[in-house]
C-alpha positions in Angstrom: 0.0 0.0 0.0 2.8 2.4 0.7 2.6 5.5 2.8 -0.1 8.1 2.9 0.2 11.8 3.1 -1.3 13.8 5.9 -4.4 15.9 5.4 -3.7 19.4 4.0 -5.6 21.2 6.8 -3.1 20.1 9.4 -1.4 22.7 11.5 2.1 23.4 10.2 4.8 25.1 12.2 8.2 26.1 10.6 11.2 23.9 11.2 9.4 20.6 11.6 8.3 21.3 15.2 6.0 18.9 17.0 2.6 20.3 16.0 0.5 17.7 17.7 2.5 18.2 20.9 2.0 22.0 20.7 -1.8 21.5 20.4 -1.6 19.2 23.4 0.3 21.8 25.4 -2.2 24.5 24.5 -5.2 22.4 25.4 -3.8 21.3 28.7 -2.6 24.8 29.6 -6.1 26.1 29.1 -7.5 23.3 31.2 -5.0 23.8 34.0 -5.7 27.5 34.1 -9.4 26.8 34.3 -8.9 24.3 37.1 -6.6 26.6 39.1 -8.9 29.5 38.8 -11.9 27.3 39.7 -10.1 25.9 42.6 -9.0 29.3 43.9 -12.6 30.5 43.6 -14.5 27.6 45.0 -12.2 25.7 47.3 -13.1 27.7 50.4 -16.8 26.9 49.8 -16.4 23.1 49.5 -16.3 21.0 52.6 -16.4 17.3 53.4 -16.1 14.6 50.8 -15.7 17.1 47.9 -12.2 17.7 49.1 -11.5 14.1 48.4 -13.5 13.4 45.3 -12.3 16.2 43.2 -8.5 15.6 43.8 -9.0 12.0 42.9 -10.5 13.0 39.6 -7.7 15.5 39.0 -5.0 12.8 39.8 -6.6 10.5 37.2 -6.6 13.4 34.7 -2.9 14.3 35.5 -1.7 10.8 34.9 -3.8 10.4 31.7 -2.8 13.8 30.3 0.9 13.3 30.9 0.7 9.9 29.1 -1.2 11.6 26.3 1.5 14.3 26.0 4.1 11.5 25.7 2.2 9.9 22.9 1.8 13.3 21.1 5.6 13.7 21.4 6.2 10.3 19.9 3.7 10.7 17.1 6.0 13.3 15.5 8.7 10.7 14.9 6.3 8.6 12.7 6.4 11.1 9.8 9.0 12.4 7.3 9.5 16.1 6.8 7.1 16.1 3.8 4.3 14.6 5.9 4.4 11.1 4.7 4.2 8.2 7.1 7.5 6.6 8.0 6.2 3.4 9.6 2.7 2.1 9.9 3.9 -0.3 12.7 5.1 2.7 14.9 1.9 4.6 14.2 -0.2 1.6 15.1 1.8 1.1 18.4 1.0 4.7 19.3 -2.7 4.3 18.4 -2.8 1.1 20.5 -1.2 2.9 23.5 -3.7 5.8 23.0 -6.5 3.5 24.1 -5.3 4.2 27.6 -6.5 7.7 27.2 -10.0 6.3 26.9 -9.4 4.3 30.0 -8.4 7.5 32.0 -11.2 9.5 30.5 -13.9 7.0 31.4 -12.4 6.6 34.9 -12.6 10.4 35.3 -16.3 10.2 34.4 -16.9 7.3 36.8 -15.2 9.2 39.6 -17.4 12.2 38.8 -20.5 10.0 39.1 -19.3 8.6 42.4 -18.9 12.2 43.6 -22.5 12.8 42.5 -23.8 9.8 44.3 -21.9 10.7 47.4 -23.2 14.3 47.2 -26.8 13.2 46.9 -26.3 10.7 49.8 -25.2 13.6 52.0 -28.2 15.7 50.9 -30.6 12.8 51.6 -29.0 11.7 54.9 -29.1 15.2 56.4 -32.5 16.1 55.1 -34.2 15.0 58.3 -31.9 16.9 60.6 -32.5 20.1 58.8 -28.8 21.0 58.6 -28.9 23.2 55.5 -25.1 23.6 55.4 -24.6 19.9 55.1 -27.2 19.7 52.3 -25.4 22.5 50.4 -22.0 20.8 50.9 -23.5 17.6 49.4 -24.8 19.6 46.5 -21.4 21.0 45.8 -19.9 17.5 45.7 -22.7 16.3 43.4 -22.5 19.1 40.9 -18.8 20.1 41.0 -17.5 16.6 41.0 -19.5 15.6 38.0 -18.5 18.8 36.1 -14.8 18.3 36.8 -15.0 14.6 35.8 -16.7 15.4 32.5 -14.3 18.2 31.7 -11.2 16.1 32.4 -12.6 13.3 30.2 -13.3 15.8 27.4 -9.6 16.9 27.4 -8.3 13.4 27.4 -10.7 12.3 24.6 -9.7 15.3 22.5 -6.1 14.2 22.7 -7.0 10.7 21.7 -9.0 12.1 18.7 -6.0 14.2 17.6 -3.8 11.1 17.7 -6.3 9.1 15.7 -6.7 11.9 13.2 -2.9 12.3 12.6 -2.0 8.6 12.7 -5.3 7.2 11.5 -5.6 3.8 9.8 -5.6 3.7 6.0 -9.1 3.2 4.7 
């Protein structure tokens, strides 16, 4: 079959720089800024289990996104300067390894769902006692944990999509 050329709409940087890695850096920089600003804004309002659930989600995200960055860095070595594929075997190995990004993305969503369940448990458990502060803390776990889990999975899945797009299988 030979090699295939990359799509013409691909981001090109002068000097053969690692364009996929640059996109990964920009996406993750935006996500990290968002998380830091959100954490600084809302951390003083979150109590109880939310202080455990959200860091667990962020740890899963950190591990997955570092692995994704490593794959984006390696993907550059699969192409010649003119954009043709050097080795289908190397590209398939990276695509195989990229399936771990799905694993981390789905675990982030599951951790967000666990935070939701835990938050609603706190709301229901303290409904009889009338402790409104406990109910609000449970709501924060429910809503914020789910939001963080879904946002983390979106970033990880976008990295996987970029890898599949650049290294995609021949049709």
